[in-house]
C-alpha positions as protocol buffer text, in pm:
chain_id: "A"
residue {
  index: 1
  type: UNK
  ca { x: 915 y: 1360 z: -1382 }
}
residue {
  index: 2
  type: UNK
  ca { x: 608 y: 1187 z: -1239 }
}
residue {
  index: 3
  type: UNK
  ca { x: 519 y: 1065 z: -896 }
}
residue {
  index: 4
  type: UNK
  ca { x: 798 y: 870 z: -730 }
}
residue {
  index: 5
  type: UNK
  ca { x: 734 y: 539 z: -555 }
}
residue {
  index: 6
  type: UNK
  ca { x: 918 y: 413 z: -247 }
}
residue {
  index: 7
  type: UNK
  ca { x: 871 y: 82 z: -67 }
}
residue {
  index: 8
  type: UNK
  ca { x: 951 y: 53 z: 301 }
}
residue {
  index: 9
  type: UNK
  ca { x: 1160 y: -247 z: 408 }
}
residue {
  index: 10
  type: UNK
  ca { x: 843 y: -404 z: 549 }
}
residue {
  index: 11
  type: UNK
  ca { x: 654 y: -360 z: 221 }
}
residue {
  index: 12
  type: UNK
  ca { x: 944 y: -489 z: 14 }
}
residue {
  index: 13
  type: UNK
  ca { x: 982 y: -794 z: 236 }
}
residue {
  index: 14
  type: UNK
  ca { x: 609 y: -869 z: 232 }
}
residue {
  index: 15
  type: UNK
  ca { x: 578 y: -839 z: -148 }
}
residue {
  index: 16
  type: UNK
  ca { x: 872 y: -1076 z: -199 }
}
residue {
  index: 17
  type: UNK
  ca { x: 681 y: -1347 z: -11 }
}
residue {
  index: 18
  type: UNK
  ca { x: 387 y: -1332 z: -254 }
}
residue {
  index: 19
  type: UNK
  ca { x: 361 y: -1576 z: -543 }
}
residue {
  index: 20
  type: UNK
  ca { x: 459 y: -1447 z: -887 }
}
residue {
  index: 21
  type: UNK
  ca { x: 110 y: -1387 z: -1036 }
}
residue {
  index: 22
  type: UNK
  ca { x: 7 y: -1192 z: -726 }
}
residue {
  index: 23
  type: UNK
  ca { x: 330 y: -988 z: -739 }
}
residue {
  index: 24
  type: UNK
  ca { x: 237 y: -896 z: -1099 }
}
residue {
  index: 25
  type: UNK
  ca { x: -109 y: -783 z: -981 }
}
residue {
  index: 26
  type: UNK
  ca { x: 56 y: -579 z: -705 }
}
residue {
  index: 27
  type: UNK
  ca { x: 292 y: -422 z: -961 }
}
residue {
  index: 28
  type: UNK
  ca { x: -8 y: -322 z: -1178 }
}
residue {
  index: 29
  type: UNK
  ca { x: -183 y: -179 z: -872 }
}
residue {
  index: 30
  type: UNK
  ca { x: 127 y: 24 z: -781 }
}
residue {
  index: 31
  type: UNK
  ca { x: 133 y: 170 z: -1132 }
}
residue {
  index: 32
  type: UNK
  ca { x: -234 y: 266 z: -1091 }
}
residue {
  index: 33
  type: UNK
  ca { x: -163 y: 423 z: -752 }
}
residue {
  index: 34
  type: UNK
  ca { x: 114 y: 648 z: -879 }
}
residue {
  index: 35
  type: UNK
  ca { x: -107 y: 776 z: -1163 }
}
residue {
  index: 36
  type: UNK
  ca { x: -348 y: 925 z: -907 }
}
residue {
  index: 37
  type: UNK
  ca { x: -263 y: 845 z: -544 }
}
residue {
  index: 38
  type: UNK
  ca { x: -555 y: 1035 z: -391 }
}
residue {
  index: 39
  type: UNK
  ca { x: -824 y: 861 z: -598 }
}
residue {
  index: 40
  type: UNK
  ca { x: -693 y: 503 z: -626 }
}
residue {
  index: 41
  type: UNK
  ca { x: -704 y: 430 z: -254 }
}
residue {
  index: 42
  type: UNK
  ca { x: -943 y: 489 z: 30 }
}
residue {
  index: 43
  type: UNK
  ca { x: -832 y: 722 z: 306 }
}
residue {
  index: 44
  type: UNK
  ca { x: -843 y: 535 z: 636 }
}
residue {
  index: 45
  type: UNK
  ca { x: -1030 y: 658 z: 944 }
}
residue {
  index: 46
  type: UNK
  ca { x: -889 y: 778 z: 1275 }
}
residue {
  index: 47
  type: UNK
  ca { x: -613 y: 739 z: 1385 }
}
residue {
  index: 48
  type: UNK
  ca { x: -474 y: 652 z: 1039 }
}
residue {
  index: 49
  type: UNK
  ca { x: -616 y: 940 z: 835 }
}
residue {
  index: 50
  type: UNK
  ca { x: -278 y: 999 z: 668 }
}
residue {
  index: 51
  type: UNK
  ca { x: -278 y: 646 z: 521 }
}
residue {
  index: 52
  type: UNK
  ca { x: -458 y: 521 z: 209 }
}
residue {
  index: 53
  type: UNK
  ca { x: -557 y: 161 z: 137 }
}
residue {
  index: 54
  type: UNK
  ca { x: -584 y: 7 z: -210 }
}
residue {
  index: 55
  type: UNK
  ca { x: -772 y: -325 z: -243 }
}
residue {
  index: 56
  type: UNK
  ca { x: -678 y: -623 z: -461 }
}
residue {
  index: 57
  type: UNK
  ca { x: -875 y: -946 z: -496 }
}
residue {
  index: 58
  type: UNK
  ca { x: -670 y: -1251 z: -589 }
}
residue {
  index: 59
  type: UNK
  ca { x: -792 y: -1612 z: -597 }
}
residue {
  index: 60
  type: UNK
  ca { x: -1086 y: -1527 z: -374 }
}
residue {
  index: 61
  type: UNK
  ca { x: -874 y: -1354 z: -111 }
}
residue {
  index: 62
  type: UNK
  ca { x: -856 y: -985 z: -28 }
}
residue {
  index: 63
  type: UNK
  ca { x: -516 y: -814 z: -24 }
}
residue {
  index: 64
  type: UNK
  ca { x: -439 y: -456 z: 71 }
}
residue {
  index: 65
  type: UNK
  ca { x: -169 y: -203 z: -11 }
}
residue {
  index: 66
  type: UNK
  ca { x: -126 y: 65 z: 255 }
}
residue {
  index: 67
  type: UNK
  ca { x: 48 y: 383 z: 145 }
}
residue {
  index: 68
  type: UNK
  ca { x: 107 y: 746 z: 229 }
}
residue {
  index: 69
  type: UNK
  ca { x: 117 y: 1024 z: -29 }
}
residue {
  index: 70
  type: UNK
  ca { x: 341 y: 1327 z: 16 }
}
residue {
  index: 71
  type: UNK
  ca { x: 193 y: 1599 z: -202 }
}
residue {
  index: 72
  type: UNK
  ca { x: 482 y: 1847 z: -157 }
}
residue {
  index: 73
  type: UNK
  ca { x: 741 y: 1601 z: -288 }
}
residue {
  index: 74
  type: UNK
  ca { x: 495 y: 1414 z: -517 }
}
residue {
  index: 75
  type: UNK
  ca { x: 593 y: 1072 z: -385 }
}
residue {
  index: 76
  type: UNK
  ca { x: 413 y: 763 z: -259 }
}
residue {
  index: 77
  type: UNK
  ca { x: 547 y: 557 z: 32 }
}
residue {
  index: 78
  type: UNK
  ca { x: 421 y: 199 z: 32 }
}
residue {
  index: 79
  type: UNK
  ca { x: 395 y: 89 z: 394 }
}
residue {
  index: 80
  type: UNK
  ca { x: 259 y: -265 z: 370 }
}
residue {
  index: 81
  type: UNK
  ca { x: 134 y: -518 z: 116 }
}
residue {
  index: 82
  type: UNK
  ca { x: -50 y: -801 z: 286 }
}
residue {
  index: 83
  type: UNK
  ca { x: -370 y: -1008 z: 315 }
}
residue {
  index: 84
  type: UNK
  ca { x: -671 y: -834 z: 468 }
}
residue {
  index: 85
  type: UNK
  ca { x: -656 y: -1038 z: 789 }
}
residue {
  index: 86
  type: UNK
  ca { x: -506 y: -822 z: 1070 }
}
residue {
  index: 87
  type: UNK
  ca { x: -394 y: -575 z: 801 }
}
residue {
  index: 88
  type: UNK
  ca { x: -510 y: -256 z: 970 }
}
residue {
  index: 89
  type: UNK
  ca { x: -364 y: -359 z: 1306 }
}
residue {
  index: 90
  type: UNK
  ca { x: -29 y: -416 z: 1135 }
}
residue {
  index: 91
  type: UNK
  ca { x: -48 y: -78 z: 959 }
}
residue {
  index: 92
  type: UNK
  ca { x: -124 y: 94 z: 1289 }
}
residue {
  index: 93
  type: UNK
  ca { x: 174 y: -80 z: 1451 }
}
residue {
  index: 94
  type: UNK
  ca { x: 398 y: 29 z: 1162 }
}
residue {
  index: 95
  type: UNK
  ca { x: 287 y: 392 z: 1170 }
}
residue {
  index: 96
  type: UNK
  ca { x: 304 y: 429 z: 1548 }
}
residue {
  index: 97
  type: UNK
  ca { x: 610 y: 211 z: 1612 }
}
residue {
  index: 98
  type: UNK
  ca { x: 847 y: 508 z: 1622 }
}
C-alpha cells in the first residue's frame, strides 16, 4: 500500500471552486506529490517548517498546494489549494487556528 492522501475540509472546498481543467492539473499534481512528498514540494520557512508547498502555473497564474507529510504513517494531508495571492497567510491561519 502506497502513500495515503487526505484532503482537509478547507482543501476540498477550495479545489471544488476551481474550473475543471485546473482541477485536473491539481489532480495530476497530487499524484506527483504522493509519489515522493519530500521532493515534490518546497519546505516552508519559519514558522511553517512542517508544511510543504507545491507550485502549479495555470493560464498565467500561480497556484499553490500546501501539505504536510507524516512519515510514520506514510500519509499526506493537503491543507489548502489556492492562488498564490495571500496563500501563505491563509496557510499560517489554518495551521495555527487551533
